[in-house]
C-alpha positions, 0 to 999 in steps of 0.5 A: 358169689363168683368165687362160690360159683367157681368152686362149684365148677371146679367141683363139677370138673374134678368129679366128673374125671373121677367118676369116669375113672371109678365107672370104668373100674367098676366095668372090670366084671363085664370085661371078664366074662366078655372074653369067655363065660363059664362057671369059673369066670362068672364066679370071679366076675360076680365075686369081684363086682361084690368087692367093687360095690363095697368099695364104691359104697365106702367111697360114697359114705366117706365123701358124704361125711367129709363134705357134711352131705345128708347120708342115708345108712342101708339099714334105714326103714323105707317109707311110702314116699321112697316106695313111690319114687322107685315106681314112678322113676322107673315107670318114667325111664321105661317110657322114655325107653319106649320112646327112644325105641320108636325113634330109633326104629322110625328114623333108622338110628344106628345103635350106639356102641354101648348098646351093640356091646350090650346086645352081643353080651346078651346073646352070648351070656343071657344069664350073666348079663341079665344079673349084671343089668338088673343087679349089679350094674345099677347099684355100681352106677348109683353109688358112683354116678349119683352117690359119689357125684352129688355128695362130692358137689352138693356140700352144705354151701351148695344146696340151692335149687340152682346148683341142684339143677346144675348138678342134675344136668351135668351129671345127666349128660355124663351119664348120657355120654359114657352110655352112648358117646357122641351119637345125638339121639342115644346121647339125649336118651341116656341124658335124660335117663340119668337126669331122672335118677338124679332127680329121684336121688334128690327128692329121695333126700339122698337115699342111694337105695331108692335109686339103686332099686329104681335103677334095677326096676327100670332095667328089668322093665326095659329088658322085658317090655321094650323091643330092641 
């Protein structure tokens, strides 16, 4: 049992480092139109996003197969349970965003560096950043943060609830840290955000499409409904 736990912790450490590297690579398109936004840079950015998403999908698929982790192909038909999970997950995340916005306003909490950068980009390039936040970003993040991360850690010998719960928490903390840095309230918000998505991934029986759409709907709801 001790050896099994040590292997599990080792897997978590390795996949956390790899996920940080992968997420930084998948953020390259943002940096391109952060410098300047015109039709050419947007075309290059979104073409690069498409290549990165295909690359991440293949990493996720290969890892899932090697680790004997249940994998749902894109063409599998979605059932009512999957659709319900999308809606429930998105509603919970938007509700968290409302609470977070209320706390930051009442307690005068400074925005995290990630949020300031996003606000700046939204003002400078609203169309590009909306596409990034609602379509490309969620797909890329779910393939790396949930698909790759969970399939690497939760191989066939680590499917007990204790291991699943630990993976959800660590995955959420990593997601939270990369989105907020070490600011406590933003870290708590983004960690819960990630934990909801991790839970949805397991409840959907590892259907990355459910997570991608949930993340898309949540980001769309936050952009439209939550005051900045």
